Predicted model as a PDB file, atoms N, CA, C, CB and O in Angstrom, pLDDT in the B-factor column:
MODEL        1                                                                  
ATOM      1  N   ARG A   1      97.204  99.066 105.946  1.00 73.00           N  
ATOM      2  CA  ARG A   1      97.460  98.844 104.538  1.00 73.00           C  
ATOM      3  C   ARG A   1      97.407  97.354 104.255  1.00 73.00           C  
ATOM      4  CB  ARG A   1      98.821  99.437 104.120  1.00 73.00           C  
ATOM      5  O   ARG A   1      97.895  96.536 105.035  1.00 73.00           O  
ATOM      6  N   ASP A   2      96.809  97.022 103.131  1.00 81.00           N  
ATOM      7  CA  ASP A   2      96.738  95.641 102.652  1.00 81.00           C  
ATOM      8  C   ASP A   2      96.080  94.705 103.658  1.00 81.00           C  
ATOM      9  CB  ASP A   2      98.125  95.137 102.326  1.00 81.00           C  
ATOM     10  O   ASP A   2      96.511  93.564 103.826  1.00 81.00           O  
ATOM     11  N   ALA A   3      95.037  95.188 104.325  1.00 85.00           N  
ATOM     12  CA  ALA A   3      94.317  94.351 105.295  1.00 85.00           C  
ATOM     13  C   ALA A   3      92.830  94.680 105.224  1.00 85.00           C  
ATOM     14  CB  ALA A   3      94.863  94.568 106.747  1.00 85.00           C  
ATOM     15  O   ALA A   3      92.439  95.805 104.914  1.00 85.00           O  
ATOM     16  N   TRP A   4      92.008  93.665 105.519  1.00 88.00           N  
ATOM     17  CA  TRP A   4      90.576  93.898 105.660  1.00 88.00           C  
ATOM     18  C   TRP A   4      90.355  94.491 107.042  1.00 88.00           C  
ATOM     19  CB  TRP A   4      89.744  92.575 105.458  1.00 88.00           C  
ATOM     20  O   TRP A   4      90.794  93.919 108.040  1.00 88.00           O  
ATOM     21  N   VAL A   5      89.698  95.599 107.108  1.00 90.00           N  
ATOM     22  CA  VAL A   5      89.455  96.302 108.367  1.00 90.00           C  
ATOM     23  C   VAL A   5      87.952  96.315 108.613  1.00 90.00           C  
ATOM     24  CB  VAL A   5      90.038  97.761 108.335  1.00 90.00           C  
ATOM     25  O   VAL A   5      87.164  96.603 107.712  1.00 90.00           O  
ATOM     26  N   LEU A   6      87.571  96.003 109.836  1.00 92.00           N  
ATOM     27  CA  LEU A   6      86.159  96.031 110.211  1.00 92.00           C  
ATOM     28  C   LEU A   6      85.844  97.383 110.836  1.00 92.00           C  
ATOM     29  CB  LEU A   6      85.812  94.870 111.193  1.00 92.00           C  
ATOM     30  O   LEU A   6      86.464  97.781 111.822  1.00 92.00           O  
ATOM     31  N   LEU A   7      84.877  98.086 110.255  1.00 90.00           N  
ATOM     32  CA  LEU A   7      84.418  99.371 110.787  1.00 90.00           C  
ATOM     33  C   LEU A   7      83.001  99.175 111.303  1.00 90.00           C  
ATOM     34  CB  LEU A   7      84.477 100.509 109.696  1.00 90.00           C  
ATOM     35  O   LEU A   7      82.129  98.713 110.567  1.00 90.00           O  
ATOM     36  N   GLU A   8      82.769  99.520 112.557  1.00 92.00           N  
ATOM     37  CA  GLU A   8      81.429  99.440 113.140  1.00 92.00           C  
ATOM     38  C   GLU A   8      81.078 100.821 113.680  1.00 92.00           C  
ATOM     39  CB  GLU A   8      81.351  98.346 114.275  1.00 92.00           C  
ATOM     40  O   GLU A   8      81.828 101.419 114.452  1.00 92.00           O  
ATOM     41  N   MET A   9      79.925 101.307 113.256  1.00 90.00           N  
ATOM     42  CA  MET A   9      79.479 102.638 113.668  1.00 90.00           C  
ATOM     43  C   MET A   9      78.076 102.508 114.247  1.00 90.00           C  
ATOM     44  CB  MET A   9      79.504 103.651 112.466  1.00 90.00           C  
ATOM     45  O   MET A   9      77.225 101.816 113.686  1.00 90.00           O  
ATOM     46  N   SER A  10      77.842 103.175 115.368  1.00 90.00           N  
ATOM     47  CA  SER A  10      76.497 103.157 115.944  1.00 90.00           C  
ATOM     48  C   SER A  10      76.121 104.553 116.410  1.00 90.00           C  
ATOM     49  CB  SER A  10      76.410 102.153 117.117  1.00 90.00           C  
ATOM     50  O   SER A  10      76.950 105.319 116.900  1.00 90.00           O  
ATOM     51  N   PHE A  11      74.839 104.853 116.237  1.00 89.00           N  
ATOM     52  CA  PHE A  11      74.329 106.162 116.648  1.00 89.00           C  
ATOM     53  C   PHE A  11      72.820 106.080 116.759  1.00 89.00           C  
ATOM     54  CB  PHE A  11      74.751 107.278 115.645  1.00 89.00           C  
ATOM     55  O   PHE A  11      72.190 105.158 116.242  1.00 89.00           O  
ATOM     56  N   ALA A  12      72.261 107.045 117.431  1.00 87.00           N  
ATOM     57  CA  ALA A  12      70.807 107.168 117.565  1.00 87.00           C  
ATOM     58  C   ALA A  12      70.387 108.513 116.995  1.00 87.00           C  
ATOM     59  CB  ALA A  12      70.354 107.027 119.060  1.00 87.00           C  
ATOM     60  O   ALA A  12      71.096 109.510 117.141  1.00 87.00           O  
ATOM     61  N   VAL A  13      69.238 108.533 116.349  1.00 83.00           N  
ATOM     62  CA  VAL A  13      68.705 109.791 115.836  1.00 83.00           C  
ATOM     63  C   VAL A  13      67.314 110.003 116.405  1.00 83.00           C  
ATOM     64  CB  VAL A  13      68.675 109.798 114.282  1.00 83.00           C  
ATOM     65  O   VAL A  13      66.633 109.052 116.789  1.00 83.00           O  
ATOM     66  N   GLY A  14      66.909 111.238 116.453  1.00 82.00           N  
ATOM     67  CA  GLY A  14      65.587 111.561 116.958  1.00 82.00           C  
ATOM     68  C   GLY A  14      65.661 112.637 118.022  1.00 82.00           C  
ATOM     69  O   GLY A  14      66.736 113.024 118.479  1.00 82.00           O  
ATOM     70  N   LYS A  15      64.511 113.097 118.394  1.00 84.00           N  
ATOM     71  CA  LYS A  15      64.400 114.169 119.377  1.00 84.00           C  
ATOM     72  C   LYS A  15      65.039 113.746 120.704  1.00 84.00           C  
ATOM     73  CB  LYS A  15      62.919 114.555 119.591  1.00 84.00           C  
ATOM     74  O   LYS A  15      64.734 112.680 121.238  1.00 84.00           O  
ATOM     75  N   GLY A  16      65.918 114.585 121.220  1.00 87.00           N  
ATOM     76  CA  GLY A  16      66.553 114.343 122.503  1.00 87.00           C  
ATOM     77  C   GLY A  16      67.740 113.398 122.465  1.00 87.00           C  
ATOM     78  O   GLY A  16      68.351 113.149 123.505  1.00 87.00           O  
ATOM     79  N   LYS A  17      68.087 112.861 121.297  1.00 88.00           N  
ATOM     80  CA  LYS A  17      69.220 111.944 121.194  1.00 88.00           C  
ATOM     81  C   LYS A  17      70.521 112.730 121.051  1.00 88.00           C  
ATOM     82  CB  LYS A  17      69.037 110.982 120.000  1.00 88.00           C  
ATOM     83  O   LYS A  17      70.533 113.842 120.522  1.00 88.00           O  
ATOM     84  N   ALA A  18      71.615 112.138 121.529  1.00 91.00           N  
ATOM     85  CA  ALA A  18      72.927 112.778 121.416  1.00 91.00           C  
ATOM     86  C   ALA A  18      73.299 112.960 119.950  1.00 91.00           C  
ATOM     87  CB  ALA A  18      74.007 111.948 122.145  1.00 91.00           C  
ATOM     88  O   ALA A  18      72.938 112.130 119.116  1.00 91.00           O  
ATOM     89  N   LYS A  19      73.996 114.005 119.635  1.00 92.00           N  
ATOM     90  CA  LYS A  19      74.445 114.291 118.264  1.00 92.00           C  
ATOM     91  C   LYS A  19      75.862 113.749 118.081  1.00 92.00           C  
ATOM     92  CB  LYS A  19      74.397 115.830 117.962  1.00 92.00           C  
ATOM     93  O   LYS A  19      76.755 114.455 117.612  1.00 92.00           O  
ATOM     94  N   THR A  20      76.054 112.469 118.464  1.00 93.00           N  
ATOM     95  CA  THR A  20      77.351 111.815 118.385  1.00 93.00           C  
ATOM     96  C   THR A  20      77.194 110.387 117.878  1.00 93.00           C  
ATOM     97  CB  THR A  20      78.044 111.825 119.753  1.00 93.00           C  
ATOM     98  O   THR A  20      76.087 109.852 117.808  1.00 93.00           O  
ATOM     99  N   PHE A  21      78.331 109.779 117.524  1.00 93.00           N  
ATOM    100  CA  PHE A  21      78.338 108.367 117.152  1.00 93.00           C  
ATOM    101  C   PHE A  21      79.551 107.692 117.778  1.00 93.00           C  
ATOM    102  CB  PHE A  21      78.347 108.196 115.608  1.00 93.00           C  
ATOM    103  O   PHE A  21      80.515 108.352 118.166  1.00 93.00           O  
ATOM    104  N   ASP A  22      79.488 106.377 117.868  1.00 94.00           N  
ATOM    105  CA  ASP A  22      80.609 105.569 118.337  1.00 94.00           C  
ATOM    106  C   ASP A  22      81.162 104.812 117.137  1.00 94.00           C  
ATOM    107  CB  ASP A  22      80.174 104.584 119.487  1.00 94.00           C  
ATOM    108  O   ASP A  22      80.402 104.319 116.303  1.00 94.00           O  
ATOM    109  N   LEU A  23      82.491 104.721 117.049  1.00 95.00           N  
ATOM    110  CA  LEU A  23      83.154 104.022 115.954  1.00 95.00           C  
ATOM    111  C   LEU A  23      84.152 103.033 116.526  1.00 95.00           C  
ATOM    112  CB  LEU A  23      83.855 105.018 114.998  1.00 95.00           C  
ATOM    113  O   LEU A  23      84.981 103.394 117.362  1.00 95.00           O  
ATOM    114  N   THR A  24      84.076 101.781 116.078  1.00 96.00           N  
ATOM    115  CA  THR A  24      85.051 100.762 116.456  1.00 96.00           C  
ATOM    116  C   THR A  24      85.779 100.331 115.192  1.00 96.00           C  
ATOM    117  CB  THR A  24      84.367  99.538 117.168  1.00 96.00           C  
ATOM    118  O   THR A  24      85.154  99.963 114.197  1.00 96.00           O  
ATOM    119  N   VAL A  25      87.116 100.381 115.240  1.00 94.00           N  
ATOM    120  CA  VAL A  25      87.961 100.000 114.116  1.00 94.00           C  
ATOM    121  C   VAL A  25      88.756  98.767 114.540  1.00 94.00           C  
ATOM    122  CB  VAL A  25      88.913 101.179 113.680  1.00 94.00           C  
ATOM    123  O   VAL A  25      89.518  98.811 115.506  1.00 94.00           O  
ATOM    124  N   THR A  26      88.570  97.663 113.806  1.00 95.00           N  
ATOM    125  CA  THR A  26      89.268  96.428 114.143  1.00 95.00           C  
ATOM    126  C   THR A  26      90.137  96.002 112.969  1.00 95.00           C  
ATOM    127  CB  THR A  26      88.266  95.308 114.517  1.00 95.00           C  
ATOM    128  O   THR A  26      89.648  95.766 111.864  1.00 95.00           O  
ATOM    129  N   VAL A  27      91.442  95.910 113.232  1.00 94.00           N  
ATOM    130  CA  VAL A  27      92.425  95.450 112.258  1.00 94.00           C  
ATOM    131  C   VAL A  27      92.859  94.049 112.694  1.00 94.00           C  
ATOM    132  CB  VAL A  27      93.661  96.442 112.157  1.00 94.00           C  
ATOM    133  O   VAL A  27      93.134  93.841 113.876  1.00 94.00           O  
ATOM    134  N   PRO A  28      92.928  93.087 111.778  1.00 93.00           N  
ATOM    135  CA  PRO A  28      93.326  91.734 112.166  1.00 93.00           C  
ATOM    136  C   PRO A  28      94.632  91.712 112.959  1.00 93.00           C  
ATOM    137  CB  PRO A  28      93.466  90.867 110.933  1.00 93.00           C  
ATOM    138  O   PRO A  28      95.610  92.354 112.578  1.00 93.00           O  
ATOM    139  N   GLY A  29      94.636  90.967 114.067  1.00 94.00           N  
ATOM    140  CA  GLY A  29      95.829  90.830 114.887  1.00 94.00           C  
ATOM    141  C   GLY A  29      96.056  91.960 115.872  1.00 94.00           C  
ATOM    142  O   GLY A  29      97.050  91.959 116.598  1.00 94.00           O  
ATOM    143  N   GLN A  30      95.144  92.929 115.906  1.00 95.00           N  
ATOM    144  CA  GLN A  30      95.281  94.067 116.819  1.00 95.00           C  
ATOM    145  C   GLN A  30      94.021  94.211 117.655  1.00 95.00           C  
ATOM    146  CB  GLN A  30      95.564  95.373 116.038  1.00 95.00           C  
ATOM    147  O   GLN A  30      92.945  93.755 117.266  1.00 95.00           O  
ATOM    148  N   SER A  31      94.167  94.848 118.803  1.00 97.00           N  
ATOM    149  CA  SER A  31      93.002  95.140 119.634  1.00 97.00           C  
ATOM    150  C   SER A  31      92.142  96.191 118.946  1.00 97.00           C  
ATOM    151  CB  SER A  31      93.430  95.621 121.045  1.00 97.00           C  
ATOM    152  O   SER A  31      92.670  97.094 118.296  1.00 97.00           O  
ATOM    153  N   PRO A  32      90.818  96.085 119.083  1.00 97.00           N  
ATOM    154  CA  PRO A  32      89.947  97.110 118.493  1.00 97.00           C  
ATOM    155  C   PRO A  32      90.233  98.489 119.082  1.00 97.00           C  
ATOM    156  CB  PRO A  32      88.471  96.746 118.712  1.00 97.00           C  
ATOM    157  O   PRO A  32      90.525  98.629 120.270  1.00 97.00           O  
ATOM    158  N   GLN A  33      90.143  99.493 118.231  1.00 97.00           N  
ATOM    159  CA  GLN A  33      90.240 100.881 118.680  1.00 97.00           C  
ATOM    160  C   GLN A  33      88.816 101.427 118.713  1.00 97.00           C  
ATOM    161  CB  GLN A  33      91.181 101.748 117.734  1.00 97.00           C  
ATOM    162  O   GLN A  33      88.081 101.340 117.730  1.00 97.00           O  
ATOM    163  N   ILE A  34      88.443 101.987 119.849  1.00 97.00           N  
ATOM    164  CA  ILE A  34      87.072 102.478 120.024  1.00 97.00           C  
ATOM    165  C   ILE A  34      87.106 103.986 120.211  1.00 97.00           C  
ATOM    166  CB  ILE A  34      86.375 101.788 121.237  1.00 97.00           C  
ATOM    167  O   ILE A  34      87.829 104.506 121.061  1.00 97.00           O  
ATOM    168  N   PHE A  35      86.321 104.670 119.410  1.00 97.00           N  
ATOM    169  CA  PHE A  35      86.191 106.122 119.480  1.00 97.00           C  
ATOM    170  C   PHE A  35      84.747 106.409 119.869  1.00 97.00           C  
ATOM    171  CB  PHE A  35      86.581 106.821 118.107  1.00 97.00           C  
ATOM    172  O   PHE A  35      83.829 106.160 119.087  1.00 97.00           O  
ATOM    173  N   ARG A  36      84.544 106.927 121.064  1.00 97.00           N  
ATOM    174  CA  ARG A  36      83.192 107.158 121.575  1.00 97.00           C  
ATOM    175  C   ARG A  36      82.821 108.641 121.517  1.00 97.00           C  
ATOM    176  CB  ARG A  36      83.073 106.644 123.015  1.00 97.00           C  
ATOM    177  O   ARG A  36      83.666 109.527 121.643  1.00 97.00           O  
ATOM    178  N   ASN A  37      81.536 108.866 121.323  1.00 96.00           N  
ATOM    179  CA  ASN A  37      80.974 110.220 121.359  1.00 96.00           C  
ATOM    180  C   ASN A  37      81.633 111.174 120.368  1.00 96.00           C  
ATOM    181  CB  ASN A  37      81.101 110.783 122.749  1.00 96.00           C  
ATOM    182  O   ASN A  37      81.925 112.325 120.693  1.00 96.00           O  
ATOM    183  N   VAL A  38      81.862 110.677 119.154  1.00 95.00           N  
ATOM    184  CA  VAL A  38      82.401 111.517 118.089  1.00 95.00           C  
ATOM    185  C   VAL A  38      81.260 112.403 117.596  1.00 95.00           C  
ATOM    186  CB  VAL A  38      83.015 110.652 116.914  1.00 95.00           C  
ATOM    187  O   VAL A  38      80.207 111.884 117.226  1.00 95.00           O  
ATOM    188  N   PRO A  39      81.436 113.721 117.580  1.00 94.00           N  
ATOM    189  CA  PRO A  39      80.329 114.595 117.174  1.00 94.00           C  
ATOM    190  C   PRO A  39      79.977 114.436 115.695  1.00 94.00           C  
ATOM    191  CB  PRO A  39      80.682 116.047 117.460  1.00 94.00           C  
ATOM    192  O   PRO A  39      80.850 114.242 114.849  1.00 94.00           O  
ATOM    193  N   PHE A  40      78.686 114.522 115.407  1.00 91.00           N  
ATOM    194  CA  PHE A  40      78.227 114.539 114.014  1.00 91.00           C  
ATOM    195  C   PHE A  40      78.852 115.735 113.310  1.00 91.00           C  
ATOM    196  CB  PHE A  40      76.664 114.598 113.929  1.00 91.00           C  
ATOM    197  O   PHE A  40      79.081 116.774 113.929  1.00 91.00           O  
ATOM    198  N   GLY A  41      79.126 115.592 112.026  1.00 87.00           N  
ATOM    199  CA  GLY A  41      79.648 116.706 111.242  1.00 87.00           C  
ATOM    200  C   GLY A  41      78.631 117.822 111.101  1.00 87.00           C  
ATOM    201  O   GLY A  41      78.992 118.989 110.945  1.00 87.00           O  
ATOM    202  N   ASN A  42      77.353 117.456 111.158  1.00 87.00           N  
ATOM    203  CA  ASN A  42      76.272 118.431 111.060  1.00 87.00           C  
ATOM    204  C   ASN A  42      75.254 118.099 112.156  1.00 87.00           C  
ATOM    205  CB  ASN A  42      75.605 118.416 109.625  1.00 87.00           C  
ATOM    206  O   ASN A  42      74.695 117.002 112.153  1.00 87.00           O  
ATOM    207  N   PRO A  43      75.003 119.010 113.084  1.00 83.00           N  
ATOM    208  CA  PRO A  43      74.077 118.721 114.184  1.00 83.00           C  
ATOM    209  C   PRO A  43      72.636 118.488 113.728  1.00 83.00           C  
ATOM    210  CB  PRO A  43      74.104 119.853 115.172  1.00 83.00           C  
ATOM    211  O   PRO A  43      71.820 118.005 114.512  1.00 83.00           O  
ATOM    212  N   ASP A  44      72.310 118.819 112.483  1.00 86.00           N  
ATOM    213  CA  ASP A  44      70.959 118.594 111.964  1.00 86.00           C  
ATOM    214  C   ASP A  44      70.794 117.199 111.366  1.00 86.00           C  
ATOM    215  CB  ASP A  44      70.625 119.639 110.916  1.00 86.00           C  
ATOM    216  O   ASP A  44      69.721 116.863 110.865  1.00 86.00           O  
ATOM    217  N   PHE A  45      71.856 116.382 111.416  1.00 83.00           N  
ATOM    218  CA  PHE A  45      71.795 115.024 110.862  1.00 83.00           C  
ATOM    219  C   PHE A  45      70.610 114.281 111.462  1.00 83.00           C  
ATOM    220  CB  PHE A  45      73.114 114.252 111.133  1.00 83.00           C  
ATOM    221  O   PHE A  45      70.432 114.267 112.680  1.00 83.00           O  
ATOM    222  N   ALA A  46      69.790 113.655 110.597  1.00 82.00           N  
ATOM    223  CA  ALA A  46      68.604 112.941 111.077  1.00 82.00           C  
ATOM    224  C   ALA A  46      68.398 111.589 110.400  1.00 82.00           C  
ATOM    225  CB  ALA A  46      67.380 113.793 110.867  1.00 82.00           C  
ATOM    226  O   ALA A  46      67.578 110.792 110.855  1.00 82.00           O  
ATOM    227  N   MET A  47      69.136 111.317 109.310  1.00 79.00           N  
ATOM    228  CA  MET A  47      68.928 110.064 108.601  1.00 79.00           C  
ATOM    229  C   MET A  47      70.183 109.726 107.790  1.00 79.00           C  
ATOM    230  CB  MET A  47      67.680 110.152 107.679  1.00 79.00           C  
ATOM    231  O   MET A  47      70.751 110.595 107.128  1.00 79.00           O  
ATOM    232  N   ALA A  48      70.609 108.471 107.845  1.00 77.00           N  
ATOM    233  CA  ALA A  48      71.751 108.025 107.041  1.00 77.00           C  
ATOM    234  C   ALA A  48      71.245 107.629 105.658  1.00 77.00           C  
ATOM    235  CB  ALA A  48      72.500 106.829 107.727  1.00 77.00           C  
ATOM    236  O   ALA A  48      70.548 106.624 105.515  1.00 77.00           O  
ATOM    237  N   GLY A  49      71.588 108.405 104.652  1.00 78.00           N  
ATOM    238  CA  GLY A  49      71.121 108.131 103.308  1.00 78.00           C  
ATOM    239  C   GLY A  49      72.233 107.782 102.335  1.00 78.00           C  
ATOM    240  O   GLY A  49      71.966 107.254 101.256  1.00 78.00           O  
ATOM    241  N   HIS A  50      73.483 108.071 102.703  1.00 78.00           N  
ATOM    242  CA  HIS A  50      74.624 107.801 101.835  1.00 78.00           C  
ATOM    243  C   HIS A  50      75.787 107.295 102.671  1.00 78.00           C  
ATOM    244  CB  HIS A  50      75.031 109.065 101.044  1.00 78.00           C  
ATOM    245  O   HIS A  50      75.860 107.553 103.872  1.00 78.00           O  
ATOM    246  N   PHE A  51      76.691 106.578 102.031  1.00 77.00           N  
ATOM    247  CA  PHE A  51      77.871 106.045 102.687  1.00 77.00           C  
ATOM    248  C   PHE A  51      79.079 106.388 101.831  1.00 77.00           C  
ATOM    249  CB  PHE A  51      77.754 104.506 102.912  1.00 77.00           C  
ATOM    250  O   PHE A  51      79.124 106.026 100.655  1.00 77.00           O  
ATOM    251  N   TYR A  52      80.063 107.085 102.404  1.00 79.00           N  
ATOM    252  CA  TYR A  52      81.254 107.479 101.659  1.00 79.00           C  
ATOM    253  C   TYR A  52      82.498 107.079 102.444  1.00 79.00           C  
ATOM    254  CB  TYR A  52      81.252 109.003 101.374  1.00 79.00           C  
ATOM    255  O   TYR A  52      82.515 107.166 103.672  1.00 79.00           O  
ATOM    256  N   LEU A  53      83.522 106.648 101.747  1.00 77.00           N  
ATOM    257  CA  LEU A  53      84.836 106.451 102.332  1.00 77.00           C  
ATOM    258  C   LEU A  53      85.795 107.169 101.407  1.00 77.00           C  
ATOM    259  CB  LEU A  53      85.202 104.916 102.504  1.00 77.00           C  
ATOM    260  O   LEU A  53      85.816 106.905 100.205  1.00 77.00           O  
ATOM    261  N   VAL A  54      86.585 108.069 101.950  1.00 78.00           N  
ATOM    262  CA  VAL A  54      87.412 108.936 101.128  1.00 78.00           C  
ATOM    263  C   VAL A  54      88.886 108.614 101.351  1.00 78.00           C  
ATOM    264  CB  VAL A  54      87.128 110.416 101.440  1.00 78.00           C  
ATOM    265  O   VAL A  54      89.337 108.517 102.492  1.00 78.00           O  
ATOM    266  N   ASN A  55      89.625 108.451 100.276  1.00 74.00           N  
ATOM    267  CA  ASN A  55      91.058 108.227 100.322  1.00 74.00           C  
ATOM    268  C   ASN A  55      91.741 109.582 100.246  1.00 74.00           C  
ATOM    269  CB  ASN A  55      91.529 107.286  99.168  1.00 74.00           C  
ATOM    270  O   ASN A  55      91.517 110.335  99.299  1.00 74.00           O  
ATOM    271  N   THR A  56      92.571 109.901 101.231  1.00 75.00           N  
ATOM    272  CA  THR A  56      93.241 111.200 101.244  1.00 75.00           C  
ATOM    273  C   THR A  56      94.605 111.146 100.559  1.00 75.00           C  
ATOM    274  CB  THR A  56      93.403 111.689 102.675  1.00 75.00           C  
ATOM    275  O   THR A  56      95.268 112.174 100.425  1.00 75.00           O  
ATOM    276  N   GLY A  57      95.030 109.961 100.124  1.00 74.00           N  
ATOM    277  CA  GLY A  57      96.297 109.820  99.403  1.00 74.00           C  
ATOM    278  C   GLY A  57      96.080 109.860  97.905  1.00 74.00           C  
ATOM    279  O   GLY A  57      94.943 109.914  97.437  1.00 74.00           O  
ATOM    280  N   ARG A  58      97.170 109.834  97.154  1.00 74.00           N  
ATOM    281  CA  ARG A  58      97.064 109.881  95.700  1.00 74.00           C  
ATOM    282  C   ARG A  58      96.838 108.500  95.095  1.00 74.00           C  
ATOM    283  CB  ARG A  58      98.312 110.500  95.109  1.00 74.00           C  
ATOM    284  O   ARG A  58      96.103 108.365  94.117  1.00 74.00           O  
ATOM    285  N   ASP A  59      97.459 107.484  95.663  1.00 75.00           N  
ATOM    286  CA  ASP A  59      97.342 106.136  95.132  1.00 75.00           C  
ATOM    287  C   ASP A  59      96.644 105.257  96.161  1.00 75.00           C  
ATOM    288  CB  ASP A  59      98.732 105.559  94.763  1.00 75.00           C  
ATOM    289  O   ASP A  59      96.722 105.502  97.364  1.00 75.00           O  
ATOM    290  N   GLY A  60      95.978 104.255  95.679  1.00 73.00           N  
ATOM    291  CA  GLY A  60      95.347 103.324  96.601  1.00 73.00           C  
ATOM    292  C   GLY A  60      93.967 102.926  96.136  1.00 73.00           C  
ATOM    293  O   GLY A  60      93.424 103.471  95.176  1.00 73.00           O  
ATOM    294  N   ALA A  61      93.421 101.966  96.842  1.00 76.00           N  
ATOM    295  CA  ALA A  61      92.088 101.487  96.509  1.00 76.00           C  
ATOM    296  C   ALA A  61      91.410 101.008  97.779  1.00 76.00           C  
ATOM    297  CB  ALA A  61      92.143 100.356  95.450  1.00 76.00           C  
ATOM    298  O   ALA A  61      92.070 100.535  98.704  1.00 76.00           O  
ATOM    299  N   PHE A  62      90.105 101.132  97.819  1.00 78.00           N  
ATOM    300  CA  PHE A  62      89.295 100.594  98.894  1.00 78.00           C  
ATOM    301  C   PHE A  62      88.365  99.563  98.291  1.00 78.00           C  
ATOM    302  CB  PHE A  62      88.501 101.714  99.636  1.00 78.00           C  
ATOM    303  O   PHE A  62      87.772  99.791  97.237  1.00 78.00           O  
ATOM    304  N   LEU A  63      88.240  98.441  98.951  1.00 79.00           N  
ATOM    305  CA  LEU A  63      87.305  97.410  98.522  1.00 79.00           C  
ATOM    306  C   LEU A  63      86.280  97.243  99.641  1.00 79.00           C  
ATOM    307  CB  LEU A  63      88.043  96.049  98.200  1.00 79.00           C  
ATOM    308  O   LEU A  63      86.650  97.109 100.807  1.00 79.00           O  
ATOM    309  N   PHE A  64      85.011  97.251  99.297  1.00 81.00           N  
ATOM    310  CA  PHE A  64      83.940  97.071 100.278  1.00 81.00           C  
ATOM    311  C   PHE A  64      83.401  95.664 100.153  1.00 81.00           C  
ATOM    312  CB  PHE A  64      82.806  98.115 100.080  1.00 81.00           C  
ATOM    313  O   PHE A  64      83.193  95.164  99.048  1.00 81.00           O  
ATOM    314  N   ASP A  65      83.178  95.030 101.278  1.00 85.00           N  
ATOM    315  CA  ASP A  65      82.634  93.686 101.284  1.00 85.00           C  
ATOM    316  C   ASP A  65      81.775  93.524 102.525  1.00 85.00           C  
ATOM    317  CB  ASP A  65      83.761  92.620 101.237  1.00 85.00           C  
ATOM    318  O   ASP A  65      82.128  94.007 103.601  1.00 85.00           O  
ATOM    319  N   ASP A  66      80.669  92.858 102.376  1.00 84.00           N  
ATOM    320  CA  ASP A  66      79.830  92.502 103.521  1.00 84.00           C  
ATOM    321  C   ASP A  66      79.330  93.735 104.278  1.00 84.00           C  
ATOM    322  CB  ASP A  66      80.603  91.597 104.470  1.00 84.00           C  
ATOM    323  O   ASP A  66      79.450  93.805 105.502  1.00 84.00           O  
ATOM    324  N   VAL A  67      78.776  94.698 103.557  1.00 82.00           N  
ATOM    325  CA  VAL A  67      78.215  95.894 104.187  1.00 82.00           C  
ATOM    326  C   VAL A  67      76.855  95.543 104.775  1.00 82.00           C  
ATOM    327  CB  VAL A  67      78.094  97.071 103.165  1.00 82.00           C  
ATOM    328  O   VAL A  67      76.005  94.979 104.086  1.00 82.00           O  
ATOM    329  N   ARG A  68      76.650  95.870 106.027  1.00 82.00           N  
ATOM    330  CA  ARG A  68      75.385  95.598 106.701  1.00 82.00           C  
ATOM    331  C   ARG A  68      74.862  96.860 107.361  1.00 82.00           C  
ATOM    332  CB  ARG A  68      75.549  94.479 107.741  1.00 82.00           C  
ATOM    333  O   ARG A  68      75.616  97.620 107.970  1.00 82.00           O  
ATOM    334  N   VAL A  69      73.591  97.066 107.235  1.00 80.00           N  
ATOM    335  CA  VAL A  69      72.916  98.177 107.903  1.00 80.00           C  
ATOM    336  C   VAL A  69      71.787  97.565 108.709  1.00 80.00           C  
ATOM    337  CB  VAL A  69      72.384  99.260 106.876  1.00 80.00           C  
ATOM    338  O   VAL A  69      70.989  96.788 108.186  1.00 80.00           O  
ATOM    339  N   SER A  70      71.721  97.916 109.977  1.00 81.00           N  
ATOM    340  CA  SER A  70      70.651  97.357 110.810  1.00 81.00           C  
ATOM    341  C   SER A  70      70.094  98.431 111.731  1.00 81.00           C  
ATOM    342  CB  SER A  70      71.166  96.154 111.637  1.00 81.00           C  
ATOM    343  O   SER A  70      70.745  99.434 112.024  1.00 81.00           O  
ATOM    344  N   ILE A  71      68.891  98.190 112.168  1.00 78.00           N  
ATOM    345  CA  ILE A  71      68.213  99.091 113.082  1.00 78.00           C  
ATOM    346  C   ILE A  71      68.018  98.351 114.398  1.00 78.00           C  
ATOM    347  CB  ILE A  71      66.848  99.586 112.496  1.00 78.00           C  
ATOM    348  O   ILE A  71      67.526  97.223 114.427  1.00 78.00           O  
ATOM    349  N   SER A  72      68.404  98.993 115.465  1.00 75.00           N  
ATOM    350  CA  SER A  72      68.276  98.393 116.789  1.00 75.00           C  
ATOM    351  C   SER A  72      67.166  99.105 117.539  1.00 75.00           C  
ATOM    352  CB  SER A  72      69.616  98.468 117.577  1.00 75.00           C  
ATOM    353  O   SER A  72      66.978 100.311 117.385  1.00 75.00           O  
ATOM    354  N   GLN A  73      66.440  98.367 118.342  1.00 70.00           N  
ATOM    355  CA  GLN A  73      65.395  98.964 119.171  1.00 70.00           C  
ATOM    356  C   GLN A  73      65.962  99.358 120.536  1.00 70.00           C  
ATOM    357  CB  GLN A  73      64.209  97.986 119.340  1.00 70.00           C  
ATOM    358  O   GLN A  73      65.226  99.829 121.403  1.00 70.00           O  
ATOM    359  N   GLU A  74      67.263  99.164 120.725  1.00 65.00           N  
ATOM    360  CA  GLU A  74      67.922  99.486 121.978  1.00 65.00           C  
ATOM    361  C   GLU A  74      67.737 100.965 122.311  1.00 65.00           C  
ATOM    362  CB  GLU A  74      69.413  99.132 121.906  1.00 65.00           C  
ATOM    363  O   GLU A  74      67.844 101.825 121.437  1.00 65.00           O  
ATOM    364  N   GLY A  75      67.465 101.246 123.555  1.00 52.00           N  
ATOM    365  CA  GLY A  75      67.336 102.629 123.998  1.00 52.00           C  
ATOM    366  C   GLY A  75      65.953 103.216 123.833  1.00 52.00           C  
ATOM    367  O   GLY A  75      65.742 104.382 124.165  1.00 52.00           O  
ATOM    368  N   LYS A  76      64.999 102.441 123.329  1.00 51.00           N  
ATOM    369  CA  LYS A  76      63.631 102.958 123.175  1.00 51.00           C  
ATOM    370  C   LYS A  76      62.852 102.782 124.445  1.00 51.00           C  
ATOM    371  CB  LYS A  76      62.907 102.266 122.025  1.00 51.00           C  
ATOM    372  O   LYS A  76      61.682 103.157 124.509  1.00 51.00           O  
TER     373      LYS A  76                                                      
ENDMDL                                                                          
END                                                                             
């Protein structure tokens, strides 16, 4: 609460690639929390076309800053 949080997500798509992603959550002053091999919500996922962050509480706000999307050639 009341902190800028860094979210980093990485995954590979394509034939023969795992249907999972890795997520790193970094809160200032704390060690990063790493969640590996989180299954895709839909195994047919093939392209990231939208980005959503959902608040499950009644009050609150999310502010987005410095959103970056990149493509890595790693693993090819």
